[in-house]
Every structure is written in structure tokens, then in C-alpha cells.
KOLMAR-22164 format. One line per field, with one value per atom (N, C-alpha, C, CB): x, y, z; residue in three letters. Coordinates in steps of 0.1 Angstrom, whole numbers. Each point is the difference from the previous one (the first is absolute). Glycine has a CB too. Layout:
N
u	(X:...)
v	(Y:...)
w	(Z:...)
res	(ALA:...)
***
This chain:
223
u	(-665:-1:11:-13:23:14:1:14:-21:3:-12:11:-24:-8:6:-17:24:6:11:-3:8:9:-4:9:-24:-6:5:-17:15:0:16:-25:37:13:4:3:-11:3:-10:13:-27:-8:-7:-1:-2:-3:-17:22:-28:-15:-3:-4:-8:-6:-15:17:-19:-15:-6:3:-15:-9:-10:3:-4:-11:-12:20:-31:-8:-16:17:-26:-14:-7:4:-13:-5:-11:5:-9:-11:5:-15:27:6:7:3:-9:8:14:-21:28:11:10:-11:5:7:-2:0:-7:-5:14:-21:31:14:6:4:-1:4:-4:3:-16:-10:0:-14:13:-1:16:-21:32:12:2:9:-14:3:-9:8:-22:-8:7:-23:28:5:14:-13:20:13:3:5:-15:1:6:-20:13:2:15:-25:30:13:11:-10:7:9:1:-4:-8:0:7:-24:24:6:15:-20:25:13:6:-5:-3:4:-7:7:-8:-10:-1:4:9:0:-1:15:-17:2:-14:21:-24:-12:-3:4:-17:-4:-16:14:-11:-12:-10:16:-28:-10:-8:-1:3:-9:-9:17:-30:-11:-7:-4:1:-9:-6:11:-24:-4:8:-19:21:9:13:-15:21:11:11:-12:24:9:5:5:-6:6:16:-20:26:14:6:-1:14:7:13:-11:11:11:9:-15:26:8:9:0:10:9:15:-16:23:14:10:-9:20:9:11:-4:-3:11:10:-16:30:11:4:9:0:4:6:-1:6:6:-12:22:-30:-13:-8:-1:1:-6:9:-11:24:7:0:13:-11:-1:-14:14:-24:-12:0:-15:19:-3:10:-4:15:9:-5:17:-26:-4:-12:11:-18:-12:2:-13:24:1:-8:5:-4:-6:6:-4:18:9:0:16:-24:0:15:-24:33:15:10:-6:14:12:9:-1:1:10:-6:9:-23:-5:2:-17:13:4:12:-13:26:12:3:5:-12:4:-5:-4:-9:-6:7:-15:20:11:12:-5:10:14:-7:11:-22:-5:-2:-11:8:-1:15:-24:32:14:4:9:-12:5:-8:7:-20:-7:6:-20:26:3:16:-22:28:15:2:5:-2:1:15:-15:23:12:-3:12:-23:-1:-8:2:-13:-9:11:-25:34:6:10:-5:11:7:-8:11:-23:-9:-5:-11:8:-3:12:-18:28:16:2:13:-14:4:-10:9:-21:-9:5:-18:27:2:14:-15:23:13:1:2:-12:2:-7:2:7:-4:-8:16:-29:-12:-8:14:-13:-9:-5:14:-29:-5:-8:-1:8:-7:-15:22:-27:-13:-10:12:-8:-7:-13:22:-31:-14:1:-13:7:1:12:-19:30:15:-3:15:-21:1:-5:-3:-7:-8:10:-27:34:7:14:-13:19:15:0:10:-17:2:11:-19:28:13:13:-7:0:11:11:-17:12:11:10:-14:13:11:9:-15:10:8:14:-23:36:14:1:13:-15:2:-11:13:-26:-10:1:-14:17:1:11:-12:23:11:-1:11:-16:-1:-11:8:-20:-9:1:-13:24:3:-5:19:-17:-4:-14:20:-25:-15:-10:8:-2:-5:-1:11:1:1:-9:21:-24:-9:-16:19:-20:-12:-6:5:5:-3:-4:13:-5:-1:-12:21:-26:-13:-11:9:-9:-9:-3:7:6:-4:-5:16:-10:-6:-15:23:-26:-16:-7:3:3:-7:-3:9:2:-5:-11:24:-23:-9:-16:21:-20:-17:-3:2:7:-2:-11:24:-30:-7:-12:9:-15:-11:-13:12:-24:-11:-3:-1:10:0:0:-13:27:2:6:0:7:6:-14:28:-37:-12:-8:0:0:-11:7:-8:21:8:-3:18:-18:-1:-15:21:-30:-14:-2:-7:14:-2:5:4:7:4:-7:22:-29:-9:-10:2:-7:-10:2:-3:16:3:-2:15:-20:-7:-13:12:-18:-13:0:-5:-5:-2:-16:22:-26:-14:-4:2:-12:-6:-14:13:-16:-13:-5:8:-17:-5:11:-15:23:12:-8:22:-16:-2:4:0:-1:7:16:-24:27:14:7:-5:0:8:-1:-6:-3:0:11:-23:27:10:14:-16:16:13:3:-4:-7:2:5:-19:16:3:14:-25:30:15:8:-5:2:7:4:-12:2:0:10:-26:26:10:15:-19:19:14:8:-9:-3:4:5:-15:6:3:13:-24:30:10:12:-12:8:13:0:-1:-11:-1:0:-14:7:-3:9:-22:25:9:-6:19:-29:-9:4:-15:24:5:14:-11:9:12:10:-13:26:12:0:15:-11:2:11:-16:23:14:7:-6:19:6:0:15:-16:-1:-5:19:-25:-4:6:-20:24:4:-7:18:-21:-8:11:-23:18:7:-9:14:-10:-7:10:-14:8:7:-1:-6:19:-1:0:-10:10:0:12:-24:37:12:2:11:-18:2:-7:-1:-6:-9:8:-20)
v	(504:-14:-6:0:7:-8:-1:11:0:0:-10:29:-31:-10:-14:14:-16:-15:-3:3:7:0:-2:14:-14:0:-11:10:-22:-12:-3:-8:13:1:6:1:7:8:2:9:-14:0:-13:22:-29:-15:3:-11:18:4:16:-23:27:10:1:5:2:-4:15:-21:24:10:1:-3:13:1:14:-12:8:12:-4:11:-1:-1:3:7:-19:2:11:-25:27:13:11:-11:15:10:9:-12:24:7:3:10:-12:3:-13:17:-30:-9:-3:-8:18:0:-3:19:-12:2:-15:28:-34:-12:-13:13:-11:-10:-2:4:10:1:-4:19:-14:-4:-14:20:-29:-13:-7:2:3:-6:1:7:3:3:-6:19:-22:-6:-11:16:-25:-12:-10:7:-9:-9:2:-1:13:2:-4:15:-12:-3:-13:18:-26:-16:-6:0:8:-8:1:5:7:3:-8:22:-24:-5:-11:21:-34:-11:-6:-4:4:-9:11:-21:34:9:4:9:-12:4:16:-18:18:19:-1:10:-7:-4:15:-23:21:11:-5:4:7:-3:12:-15:11:10:-2:-1:11:0:13:-19:21:13:7:-7:20:9:0:-3:-10:-2:13:-23:26:10:-5:7:1:-3:-1:13:-22:-2:-11:13:-13:-10:-4:7:-21:-5:-13:9:-9:-12:-2:4:-14:-5:3:-15:21:6:-6:23:-28:-8:13:-27:32:10:-4:14:-11:-5:11:-15:13:9:11:-15:15:14:10:-16:7:5:10:-24:17:5:13:-25:22:10:13:-18:16:12:7:-14:4:9:7:-16:13:5:14:-27:26:11:11:-15:11:10:7:-12:6:5:4:-14:15:4:-7:22:-33:-10:-1:-13:16:0:13:-17:17:13:5:-6:-5:4:-2:-8:18:0:-10:22:-27:-13:-12:9:-9:-13:1:-4:15:3:-2:13:-10:-1:-15:24:-33:-15:-4:-5:6:-3:0:7:7:2:-10:26:-26:-11:-12:8:-14:-13:-2:0:9:0:-1:14:-7:-2:-15:26:-31:-13:-10:6:-3:-8:2:0:11:3:-2:16:-22:-3:-13:16:-20:-13:-7:6:2:-4:-7:18:-11:-3:-11:22:-23:-11:-13:17:-17:-10:-6:8:1:-1:-7:22:-16:-9:-12:22:-26:-14:-7:5:-3:-8:-4:15:-4:-1:-10:25:-27:-9:-14:15:-18:-16:0:-6:14:-1:-10:24:-30:-9:-14:20:-31:-8:-9:4:-9:-8:9:-22:36:7:12:-7:10:10:8:-15:27:10:6:3:-8:3:-12:18:-29:-13:3:-13:9:1:-6:-1:8:-3:-2:-9:17:0:6:2:9:7:-9:23:-30:-8:-14:10:-14:-13:3:-14:23:5:14:-17:23:16:7:-3:-6:7:-3:-2:0:-3:12:-14:26:9:1:13:-19:0:-14:15:-23:-12:6:-17:14:6:-4:-4:-11:0:5:-20:21:7:15:-19:22:17:5:2:-10:4:-1:-4:-9:-1:10:-23:27:8:15:-20:25:11:12:-10:11:10:0:-1:-12:-3:7:-23:20:5:16:-21:24:17:6:-2:-4:6:-2:-4:-10:-1:10:-21:23:8:16:-18:21:14:1:1:-12:2:0:-14:5:-2:14:-28:33:11:13:-9:12:9:-3:4:-15:-3:2:-20:18:3:15:-19:26:17:5:5:-14:3:-4:-4:-4:-7:7:-28:34:6:11:-6:12:11:-1:4:6:-2:1:8:-15:1:-7:20:-31:-9:8:-18:26:5:-5:13:-25:-8:-8:-3:-4:-6:9:-16:28:9:3:14:-13:2:-12:11:-25:-10:-2:-11:14:0:13:-11:22:11:-8:21:-26:-4:-11:7:-16:-11:7:-14:25:8:5:6:-7:5:-10:14:-25:-12:5:-22:30:6:14:-16:18:14:2:0:8:4:9:-1:-3:9:5:-14:21:4:12:-4:1:10:1:13:-22:1:-3:-8:15:-5:-13:21:-24:-12:3:-6:19:4:-2:14:-8:-3:-15:25:-34:-13:-6:1:2:-6:7:-6:18:4:-5:18:-21:-7:-15:14:-19:-15:0:-9:21:0:2:10:-2:3:-11:20:-30:-13:-7:-1:-2:-8:7:-6:18:5:-6:24:-20:-7:-14:14:-22:-14:-3:-3:13:-4:4:0:7:4:-11:28:-32:-10:-13:15:-21:-12:-7:6:-20:-8:-12:8:-8:-8:-7:11:-7:-6:-10:22:-34:-11:3:-20:17:4:-13:15:-11:-12:-3:2:-14:-6:3:-17:19:3:-14:19:-29:-14:-10:5:-15:-11:-13:12:-18:-13:-11:10:-18:-11:-12:7:-15:-11:-13:16:-26:-13:-10:5:-7:-8:-16:19:-26:-11:-3:0:10:0:5:4:-13:8:1:-10:3:2:14:-27:32:13:12:-11)
w	(-1567:2:6:-18:15:4:18:-25:30:16:4:5:-11:4:-1:-6:-2:-5:12:-28:33:11:15:-15:17:11:10:-12:5:7:2:-11:5:3:14:-25:31:9:11:-16:14:9:1:-3:15:1:-2:19:-15:0:0:14:-21:2:4:-13:25:3:-2:19:-25:-2:12:-25:32:8:-4:21:-20:-1:3:-17:16:4:-12:24:-29:-13:1:-5:17:0:2:8:-6:3:-13:23:-26:-10:3:-7:20:3:-6:21:-23:-6:-15:22:-27:-15:-10:6:-1:-7:1:7:3:2:-5:16:-14:-7:-14:17:-23:-14:-7:2:4:-5:1:6:5:-1:-10:24:-24:-10:-17:18:-21:-13:-3:2:8:0:4:1:4:6:-12:18:-29:-8:-6:-3:-2:-2:10:-12:25:9:3:7:-6:1:-14:15:-26:-11:1:-16:20:2:12:-10:20:14:3:9:-16:2:15:-24:29:13:10:-9:6:12:7:-12:24:6:-3:19:-27:1:7:-28:40:9:3:13:-15:0:15:-30:40:11:2:11:-11:0:15:-29:35:10:4:6:1:2:8:-3:0:9:-2:15:-23:-1:-5:-2:7:-4:-13:24:-35:-14:3:-16:13:0:-5:17:-21:-5:8:-20:24:7:-7:19:-13:-5:11:-25:20:9:-2:2:9:-6:11:-12:8:8:3:-12:25:5:8:-2:0:9:10:-19:29:8:-4:12:-22:-8:-6:-10:6:-5:14:-19:29:10:9:0:1:6:-9:11:-23:-12:3:-20:20:0:13:-14:23:16:0:13:-20:-2:-7:-1:-11:-9:4:-17:27:4:14:-15:20:16:9:-6:5:10:13:-18:17:13:5:-7:21:8:4:9:-7:6:-11:25:-23:-11:2:-3:17:2:-5:20:-23:-6:-15:19:-22:-15:-6:3:5:-2:0:10:0:2:-13:26:-34:-10:-14:14:-14:-11:3:-4:15:4:-7:26:-20:-4:-15:21:-28:-13:-8:4:5:-8:2:3:8:2:-11:27:-32:-8:-14:15:-19:-13:-1:-3:13:-1:-3:15:-31:-3:7:-23:27:7:12:-10:18:13:0:8:-19:-1:-3:-10:1:-3:12:-24:30:14:12:-7:7:12:-8:14:-23:-5:1:-16:12:-1:16:-22:30:17:5:4:-8:7:1:-8:-3:-2:7:-25:30:5:11:-6:13:10:-5:19:-23:-6:8:-13:6:7:11:-2:-2:9:-8:21:-20:-7:11:-23:25:6:0:-1:-10:-5:-1:-13:19:2:9:-3:-2:6:16:-26:35:14:6:-4:-2:6:13:-22:26:13:10:-10:7:10:2:-8:-2:4:4:-16:12:2:2:-15:26:2:4:5:0:2:-12:28:-38:-12:-1:-14:15:-4:10:-12:26:10:-2:17:-26:-3:-8:-2:8:-3:-18:28:-31:-15:-10:6:-2:-8:0:4:9:-1:-5:18:-22:-5:-13:18:-25:-13:-9:8:1:-4:6:-2:5:6:-7:9:-23:-9:-3:-9:10:-3:11:-11:24:12:-2:13:-15:-1:-9:3:-14:-10:5:-20:24:5:12:-8:17:10:-2:9:-19:-6:-6:-3:-7:-8:13:-26:35:8:11:-4:7:7:-8:16:-30:-8:-2:-9:7:-3:14:-19:31:11:1:10:-14:1:-9:4:-18:-10:7:-20:26:4:14:-12:17:15:4:0:-12:0:10:-24:30:9:-8:20:-12:-5:-13:13:-14:-14:-12:10:-11:-10:-11:14:-12:-12:-6:13:-1:-7:-7:15:-11:-7:-17:27:-27:-11:-10:14:-6:-9:-6:13:-5:-4:-13:28:-25:-11:-13:16:-15:-15:-4:2:6:-5:-9:21:-14:-7:-15:23:-25:-13:-11:10:-6:-10:-2:9:-7:0:-4:16:-27:-6:1:-19:29:0:-12:25:-31:-12:2:-14:23:5:-12:30:-38:-10:-10:17:-20:-10:-13:16:-27:-13:-6:-1:-10:-6:-3:-12:8:0:12:-16:27:13:4:9:-11:1:-7:2:-17:-6:5:-20:25:7:11:-8:15:15:-2:11:-23:-2:-6:-4:-2:-6:12:-22:32:11:9:-2:4:8:-9:10:-25:-8:1:-17:18:3:15:-14:24:12:-1:9:-17:-1:-8:2:-12:-4:8:-18:30:8:11:-5:7:14:-4:14:-24:-3:-9:5:-5:-8:-6:14:-23:-3:-10:8:-16:-12:1:-11:10:4:-9:8:-5:-7:-9:20:-33:-8:-3:-7:11:-1:-14:16:-16:-13:-8:10:-3:-7:8:-12:7:8:-3:1:8:0:6:-1:-7:4:3:-15:28:4:-1:14:-20:0:9:-25:37:9:-5:19:-23:-2:-14:20:-28:-16:-4:-3:3:-1:-17:24:-32:-16:-4:-4:12:-4:1:8)
res	(MET:MET:MET:MET:SER:SER:SER:SER:TRP:TRP:TRP:TRP:LYS:LYS:LYS:LYS:ALA:ALA:ALA:ALA:SER:SER:SER:SER:LEU:LEU:LEU:LEU:SER:SER:SER:SER:ARG:ARG:ARG:ARG:HIS:HIS:HIS:HIS:LEU:LEU:LEU:LEU:PRO:PRO:PRO:PRO:VAL:VAL:VAL:VAL:VAL:VAL:VAL:VAL:ARG:ARG:ARG:ARG:PHE:PHE:PHE:PHE:PHE:PHE:PHE:PHE:GLY:GLY:GLY:GLY:CYS:CYS:CYS:CYS:PRO:PRO:PRO:PRO:LYS:LYS:LYS:LYS:SER:SER:SER:SER:PRO:PRO:PRO:PRO:ALA:ALA:ALA:ALA:SER:SER:SER:SER:ARG:ARG:ARG:ARG:GLY:GLY:GLY:GLY:ILE:ILE:ILE:ILE:ILE:ILE:ILE:ILE:GLY:GLY:GLY:GLY:TRP:TRP:TRP:TRP:TYR:TYR:TYR:TYR:SER:SER:SER:SER:LYS:LYS:LYS:LYS:ASN:ASN:ASN:ASN:TYR:TYR:TYR:TYR:GLU:GLU:GLU:GLU:GLU:GLU:GLU:GLU:LEU:LEU:LEU:LEU:LYS:LYS:LYS:LYS:MET:MET:MET:MET:LEU:LEU:LEU:LEU:ASN:ASN:ASN:ASN:PRO:PRO:PRO:PRO:THR:THR:THR:THR:MET:MET:MET:MET:PRO:PRO:PRO:PRO:LEU:LEU:LEU:LEU:LEU:LEU:LEU:LEU:LEU:LEU:LEU:LEU:ARG:ARG:ARG:ARG:CYS:CYS:CYS:CYS:SER:SER:SER:SER:ASP:ASP:ASP:ASP:ASN:ASN:ASN:ASN:ALA:ALA:ALA:ALA:MET:MET:MET:MET:PRO:PRO:PRO:PRO:ALA:ALA:ALA:ALA:ILE:ILE:ILE:ILE:THR:THR:THR:THR:THR:THR:THR:THR:GLU:GLU:GLU:GLU:LEU:LEU:LEU:LEU:SER:SER:SER:SER:PHE:PHE:PHE:PHE:THR:THR:THR:THR:THR:THR:THR:THR:SER:SER:SER:SER:HIS:HIS:HIS:HIS:LEU:LEU:LEU:LEU:LEU:LEU:LEU:LEU:THR:THR:THR:THR:TYR:TYR:TYR:TYR:MET:MET:MET:MET:LEU:LEU:LEU:LEU:GLN:GLN:GLN:GLN:THR:THR:THR:THR:ASP:ASP:ASP:ASP:LYS:LYS:LYS:LYS:PHE:PHE:PHE:PHE:ALA:ALA:ALA:ALA:SER:SER:SER:SER:PRO:PRO:PRO:PRO:GLU:GLU:GLU:GLU:ARG:ARG:ARG:ARG:ALA:ALA:ALA:ALA:ASP:ASP:ASP:ASP:ALA:ALA:ALA:ALA:ALA:ALA:ALA:ALA:VAL:VAL:VAL:VAL:LYS:LYS:LYS:LYS:PHE:PHE:PHE:PHE:LEU:LEU:LEU:LEU:GLY:GLY:GLY:GLY:TYR:TYR:TYR:TYR:LEU:LEU:LEU:LEU:SER:SER:SER:SER:ASP:ASP:ASP:ASP:PRO:PRO:PRO:PRO:ALA:ALA:ALA:ALA:LEU:LEU:LEU:LEU:LYS:LYS:LYS:LYS:LYS:LYS:LYS:LYS:GLU:GLU:GLU:GLU:TYR:TYR:TYR:TYR:GLN:GLN:GLN:GLN:THR:THR:THR:THR:GLU:GLU:GLU:GLU:ARG:ARG:ARG:ARG:TRP:TRP:TRP:TRP:ASN:ASN:ASN:ASN:SER:SER:SER:SER:PRO:PRO:PRO:PRO:GLY:GLY:GLY:GLY:PHE:PHE:PHE:PHE:ASP:ASP:ASP:ASP:PRO:PRO:PRO:PRO:MET:MET:MET:MET:ARG:ARG:ARG:ARG:PRO:PRO:PRO:PRO:PHE:PHE:PHE:PHE:LEU:LEU:LEU:LEU:GLU:GLU:GLU:GLU:GLU:GLU:GLU:GLU:GLU:GLU:GLU:GLU:HIS:HIS:HIS:HIS:PRO:PRO:PRO:PRO:ASP:ASP:ASP:ASP:TRP:TRP:TRP:TRP:LYS:LYS:LYS:LYS:SER:SER:SER:SER:ASP:ASP:ASP:ASP:PRO:PRO:PRO:PRO:LYS:LYS:LYS:LYS:ILE:ILE:ILE:ILE:GLY:GLY:GLY:GLY:SER:SER:SER:SER:ASP:ASP:ASP:ASP:LEU:LEU:LEU:LEU:LYS:LYS:LYS:LYS:ARG:ARG:ARG:ARG:TYR:TYR:TYR:TYR:ILE:ILE:ILE:ILE:GLU:GLU:GLU:GLU:ILE:ILE:ILE:ILE:GLN:GLN:GLN:GLN:GLU:GLU:GLU:GLU:GLU:GLU:GLU:GLU:LEU:LEU:LEU:LEU:GLU:GLU:GLU:GLU:SER:SER:SER:SER:THR:THR:THR:THR:TRP:TRP:TRP:TRP:LYS:LYS:LYS:LYS:VAL:VAL:VAL:VAL:VAL:VAL:VAL:VAL:THR:THR:THR:THR:SER:SER:SER:SER:GLY:GLY:GLY:GLY:PRO:PRO:PRO:PRO:ASN:ASN:ASN:ASN:GLY:GLY:GLY:GLY:GLU:GLU:GLU:GLU:PHE:PHE:PHE:PHE:ALA:ALA:ALA:ALA:ARG:ARG:ARG:ARG:GLY:GLY:GLY:GLY:GLU:GLU:GLU:GLU:ASN:ASN:ASN:ASN:ALA:ALA:ALA:ALA:LEU:LEU:LEU:LEU:LEU:LEU:LEU:LEU:MET:MET:MET:MET:CYS:CYS:CYS:CYS:GLN:GLN:GLN:GLN:ARG:ARG:ARG:ARG:VAL:VAL:VAL:VAL:ASP:ASP:ASP:ASP:LEU:LEU:LEU:LEU:TRP:TRP:TRP:TRP:CYS:CYS:CYS:CYS:ALA:ALA:ALA:ALA:GLY:GLY:GLY:GLY:GLU:GLU:GLU:GLU:GLY:GLY:GLY:GLY:GLU:GLU:GLU:GLU:VAL:VAL:VAL:VAL:GLU:GLU:GLU:GLU:ALA:ALA:ALA:ALA:ALA:ALA:ALA:ALA:LEU:LEU:LEU:LEU:LYS:LYS:LYS:LYS:HIS:HIS:HIS:HIS:LEU:LEU:LEU:LEU:LEU:LEU:LEU:LEU:ASN:ASN:ASN:ASN:LEU:LEU:LEU:LEU:GLY:GLY:GLY:GLY:ARG:ARG:ARG:ARG:GLU:GLU:GLU:GLU:CYS:CYS:CYS:CYS:ASN:ASN:ASN:ASN:ASP:ASP:ASP:ASP:LEU:LEU:LEU:LEU:VAL:VAL:VAL:VAL:SER:SER:SER:SER:ASP:ASP:ASP:ASP:VAL:VAL:VAL:VAL:PRO:PRO:PRO:PRO:ALA:ALA:ALA:ALA:TYR:TYR:TYR:TYR:VAL:VAL:VAL:VAL:GLU:GLU:GLU:GLU:GLU:GLU:GLU:GLU:PHE:PHE:PHE:PHE:TYR:TYR:TYR:TYR:PRO:PRO:PRO:PRO:GLY:GLY:GLY:GLY:ALA:ALA:ALA:ALA:SER:SER:SER:SER:ASP:ASP:ASP:ASP:LEU:LEU:LEU:LEU)
***
């Protein structure tokens, strides 16, 4: 029961698909029918949807918030990069993402030019030559160096032929779905547990509770 109670903490929605006339969907529809009431009692605000239609492929789907780190790690683990150069660039970019010192430096250097934000919306349209400005260029020298290094590495990562990077993205998105053709009820439960484990890794649905709450009442100095 413990894992069922944690579903809504890590998954925003779970959808079950099946064909009511097909024996191939008997496992998923049977498991849903037997467990719906318990799941809904433990996760009252979570949508648990059953979608039935003729000849539907039995499957479970959910929604996972994949990050760039998840994508690059997946593509490396499944050998989606056909070129060692692009694979090395992906490893390099992952190193940037996992470097807290570089992240802090990048965020700090962004504000080194008073009154100017290099990430302001429409900046390139309104002020395309801002990097050549002597004062701004001097103030943001380190920021520009980091930004150009990130952009050049990312350009190599995404430069694969025949939509290599897009195909990797689509393949990762398919991990939100588990097909269950002719699966038994035990396999259906195992598939849902698998999606729950992915949700623990990718989703952050539990809000952080502050250590204390300070209430402020404007105009009431005696409180």
C-alpha cells in the first residue's frame, strides 16, 4: 500500500488504455477495476483515467518532467550519438551542468554590469551589438566566455545528421509510456511501479514546507 499512497507525490496523472473487447487488454482493465477504489482513496486529487476504444493498444502513460541532464544521460546510455565527437560534447556539457561552482559563477557574473541584464527578453533585437560595448563587454567578460563555451558545446551536441538529437528527445518522451500487450495484472502493477520510480527521479510535485511561517499584519503595530 505504501507505494500506492505515494503516486500523487511523484506523478501528476496516470492514464490506462485498453480495448474492452480484446483479451490482450484483460490484464490492464482487470487490474484497474480491482485497484481503482484503493488508489483513489489514497490519492483523491490525482486523475486516474481509463481510456477504452476498439483495437486500442493496452498501455499506461504518465507525465515526466525530463531535464537536459536526463536527456543527455539517456542518449549516452543508449548510444544515440553516432559520432564520438558529439558523445564527448554531451559528456562535457553534463559536466558543466553538474558543476555547482560554475553555476554560481555564471549566475553571479550575469549581474556584473549595473543596470544591464544579458538575459533580458528581446535583447538581441533591441541591442544586437551589446557584446562590443566597451563597458558592458569588460564587465561581463567572464559571463560571455562561459556563455560562448556553453553555446559552442551545445551546438556540437545537437549537430547530428538526420534529426539525431530530435529522435533522441522523442525516444526519451516515449519512456512516459509502457505498452502492455497481453500483460497480466502482475505486469501491469510492475509497469506502474516503474513509472513511479521515474517520477521520483524526474518530478518534483511536493512543495517545500518552510521551517517557520512569519505572519505580517500591515498597519497593526500592536500585534
